[in-house]
ZAMARGU-4260 file (C-alpha; in steps of 0.2 Angstrom, whole numbers, plus 5000, padded with zeros to 4 digits):
<rodrens>
0) 4308/5492/4879 | 4314/5474/4876 | 4333/5471/4878 | 4345/5470/4864 | 4357/5459/4874
5) 4355/5441/4879 | 4366/5429/4890 | 4366/5410/4889 | 4369/5400/4905 | 4370/5381/4909
10) 4381/5378/4924 | 4382/5378/4943 | 4374/5390/4955 | 4391/5396/4961 | 4396/5399/4943
15) 4380/5409/4940 | 4384/5420/4955 | 4401/5423/4948 | 4394/5428/4932 | 4382/5441/4939
20) 4394/5455/4938 | 4397/5453/4919 | 4378/5451/4917 | 4375/5467/4926 | 4389/5476/4916
25) 4381/5470/4900 | 4364/5476/4906 | 4371/5493/4909 | 4376/5494/4891 | 4359/5490/4884
30) 4347/5504/4881 | 4334/5495/4891 | 4345/5493/4906 | 4341/5475/4906 | 4346/5458/4898
35) 4337/5442/4893 | 4344/5426/4899 | 4342/5410/4890 | 4342/5393/4899 | 4343/5376/4890
40) 4326/5366/4891 | 4334/5349/4891 | 4345/5355/4906 | 4330/5361/4915 | 4322/5344/4914
45) 4335/5334/4922 | 4346/5345/4934 | 4338/5351/4950 | 4351/5365/4951 | 4344/5372/4935
50) 4328/5376/4944 | 4338/5386/4957 | 4347/5395/4943 | 4330/5400/4935 | 4323/5406/4952
55) 4339/5417/4955 | 4338/5425/4938 | 4320/5428/4938 | 4322/5438/4954 | 4337/5449/4947
60) 4331/5467/4944 | 4342/5468/4928 | 4335/5453/4920 | 4320/5457/4909 | 4315/5439/4905
65) 4321/5421/4907 | 4319/5411/4891 | 4319/5392/4892 | 4323/5386/4874 | 4329/5370/4866
70) 4332/5376/4848 | 4342/5391/4841 | 4327/5394/4830 | 4317/5399/4845 | 4327/5414/4848
75) 4317/5430/4843 | 4324/5434/4826 | 4334/5450/4824 | 4331/5456/4842 | 4348/5454/4850
80) 4364/5463/4845 | 4375/5457/4860 | 4377/5440/4868 | 4386/5433/4883 | 4391/5416/4887
85) 4400/5415/4904 | 4417/5405/4905 | 4410/5389/4914 | 4394/5387/4904 | 4391/5371/4895
90) 4385/5374/4877 | 4370/5368/4868 | 4363/5372/4851 | 4355/5388/4859 | 4371/5392/4868
95) 4381/5391/4852 | 4368/5403/4844 | 4371/5416/4858 | 4390/5413/4857 | 4389/5418/4838
100) 4380/5434/4843 | 4395/5438/4854 | 4407/5436/4840 | 4418/5425/4851 | 4427/5413/4840
105) 4425/5398/4852 | 4418/5393/4869 | 4427/5405/4881 | 4439/5397/4894 | 4454/5403/4905
110) 4470/5394/4910 | 4465/5394/4928 | 4480/5386/4936 | 4493/5396/4925 | 4484/5413/4925
115) 4477/5412/4943 | 4462/5422/4936 | 4446/5423/4946 | 4431/5417/4937 | 4422/5434/4940
120) 4437/5444/4932 | 4437/5431/4917 | 4418/5435/4914 | 4421/5453/4916 | 4436/5453/4904
125) 4424/5446/4890 | 4412/5461/4892 | 4426/5473/4892 | 4435/5466/4877 | 4419/5463/4866
130) 4408/5477/4871 | 4420/5491/4877 | 4413/5491/4895 | 4424/5504/4905 | 4415/5505/4921
135) 4419/5497/4938 | 4416/5478/4941 | 4398/5477/4949 | 4396/5467/4965 | 4391/5449/4964
140) 4372/5447/4966 | 4360/5435/4974 | 4342/5439/4978 | 4334/5432/4994 | 4316/5427/4999
145) 4308/5443/5006 | 4299/5435/5020 | 4305/5417/5025 | 4313/5411/5036 | 4314/5424/5049
150) 4328/5421/5062 | 4325/5437/5072 | 4321/5427/5088 | 4336/5416/5086 | 4350/5419/5099
155) 4365/5429/5093 | 4377/5426/5086 | 4370/5416/5072 | 4383/5405/5064 | 4378/5397/5048
160) 4387/5381/5042 | 4386/5372/5025 | 4396/5356/5019 | 4389/5357/5001 | 4393/5344/4988
165) 4377/5343/4979 | 4377/5324/4979 | 4389/5323/4964 | 4402/5310/4965 | 4417/5321/4959
170) 4413/5335/4972 | 4413/5323/4987 | 4431/5327/4988 | 4427/5345/4994 | 4417/5339/5009
175) 4425/5343/5026 | 4425/5329/5039 | 4427/5340/5055 | 4410/5348/5057 | 4405/5340/5073
180) 4422/5346/5082 | 4420/5363/5074 | 4402/5365/5079 | 4406/5360/5097 | 4420/5373/5098
185) 4408/5386/5090 | 4395/5383/5103 | 4407/5383/5118 | 4416/5399/5112 | 4401/5410/5107
190) 4386/5402/5115 | 4375/5407/5101 | 4365/5398/5087 | 4372/5386/5074 | 4360/5386/5058
195) 4363/5373/5045 | 4359/5375/5026 | 4362/5366/5010 | 4357/5349/5004 | 4350/5334/5013
200) 4363/5324/5023 | 4376/5337/5021 | 4380/5338/5040 | 4376/5319/5044 | 4386/5314/5059
205) 4385/5331/5068 | 4375/5328/5084 | 4358/5336/5083 | 4360/5345/5100 | 4374/5355/5091
210) 4363/5362/5078 | 4350/5375/5083 | 4340/5375/5067 | 4343/5363/5053 | 4337/5368/5036
215) 4347/5356/5026 | 4337/5348/5012 | 4322/5359/5016 | 4323/5376/5008 | 4323/5382/4990
220) 4337/5393/4985 | 4330/5410/4988 | 4325/5405/5006 | 4342/5397/5009 | 4349/5414/5003
225) 4338/5423/5016 | 4345/5412/5030 | 4363/5416/5025 | 4359/5434/5024 | 4354/5434/5043
230) 4370/5425/5049 | 4383/5434/5059 | 4396/5422/5052 | 4395/5409/5038 | 4407/5394/5037
235) 4406/5383/5022 | 4416/5373/5009 | 4418/5379/4991 | 4400/5378/4986 | 4385/5388/4980
240) 4381/5394/4997 | 4399/5401/4999 | 4396/5412/4983 | 4379/5417/4990 | 4387/5423/5007
245) 4400/5432/4997 | 4388/5441/4986 | 4378/5446/5001 | 4394/5451/5010 | 4390/5441/5025
250) 4406/5438/5036 | 4413/5422/5029 | 4425/5408/5032 | 4427/5397/5016 | 4437/5381/5016
255) 4447/5376/5002 | 4456/5359/4998 | 4456/5352/4981 | 4448/5367/4972 | 4457/5383/4967
260) 4454/5398/4978 | 4462/5409/4965 | 4447/5405/4954 | 4433/5402/4966 | 4438/5411/4982
265) 4427/5424/4990 | 4430/5443/4985 | 4421/5452/5000 | 4432/5461/5013 | 4422/5452/5026
270) 4429/5435/5020 | 4444/5423/5024 | 4448/5408/5013 | 4456/5395/5023 | 4467/5384/5012
275) 4472/5366/5016 | 4491/5364/5020 | 4492/5348/5011 | 4506/5347/4999 | 4495/5340/4985
280) 4482/5354/4986 | 4475/5361/4976 | 4473/5348/4962 | 4459/5355/4952 | 4462/5354/4933
285) 4475/5341/4935 | 4474/5322/4933 | 4475/5320/4951 | 4458/5329/4954 | 4449/5316/4945
290) 4458/5300/4951 | 4460/5305/4970 | 4450/5294/4982 | 4458/5299/4998 | 4454/5317/5002
295) 4469/5320/5013 | 4468/5339/5009 | 4452/5341/5018 | 4457/5330/5033 | 4472/5341/5035
300) 4462/5357/5036 | 4460/5356/5055 | 4446/5363/5066 | 4458/5374/5075 | 4463/5382/5059
305) 4445/5386/5055 | 4442/5393/5073 | 4456/5405/5071 | 4449/5412/5055 | 4432/5413/5063
310) 4438/5423/5078 | 4447/5434/5066 | 4432/5438/5055 | 4420/5440/5070 | 4432/5452/5079
315) 4431/5463/5064 | 4413/5462/5060 | 4402/5456/5074 | 4400/5472/5085 | 4383/5478/5082
320) 4380/5468/5066 | 4369/5456/5075 | 4357/5469/5080 | 4357/5477/5063 | 4353/5461/5054
325) 4340/5456/5067 | 4331/5473/5064 | 4332/5470/5045 | 4324/5453/5046 | 4308/5459/5055
</rodrens>
């Protein structure tokens, strides 16, 4: 049975992870139990993150088919009765056609700084309001590669680190400058393994001897997700890998400076969001965010603050968890 529901998506990997609860809710309302998802063909051609988005969606059990289209006329005529456009998705011609299916009057948005609404709840609100969904909010979802990499022989605890910024100029302000100091403290305190994931050069400046396994710039998204799933603790800035760890309910410390933890923060009970004490943070969705060239908020988020959060999470979660994850990875 083909789905009667379709979602359109064109945004970041983290935004996709935060839209997965609403997509699952929409699928539960469909007679087929699944949805189709439409991606923009032009976007697929020039954004490397779009490939990762496609790979994630094609591995979601509640996605029937991923359609890559350029024109609204390419949508199967008369098939779809319900449409969903997540709140952070950029619109194309095809996206506007899906938006019309949803009967939404305009591109959905939310007053993030005023309403302090999490992006996941904003997407769920659309499905509840438009289609009468009354069930619980599904968990965020991210698939993983079933086989590789396998960290079962890596000394425990395995602590994953990520300083993601995707090479985009405006996101450099999220990068954290104290990774070498933190990794040194982590090695000294737990004597386990530090595993790096994310993009190329993300942990440049961290001495090689502090990183047990360096996967930065080497793995596609589902393999990065598998690495994260095997970690006993994951420490990261506000980036796609943070949302993946949160979806997988991996013990997590997420570092927030300029961006809004109220909108993007982790939802798992195994997670702590560490916010910068800087007076100017967070500045996202203000003029200051675009104009700032001195990322004082991330500098003022000191390694000792992160270590306190890391110890707190590990004290609650580590006992026995390493052995369980080790067995699951075999």
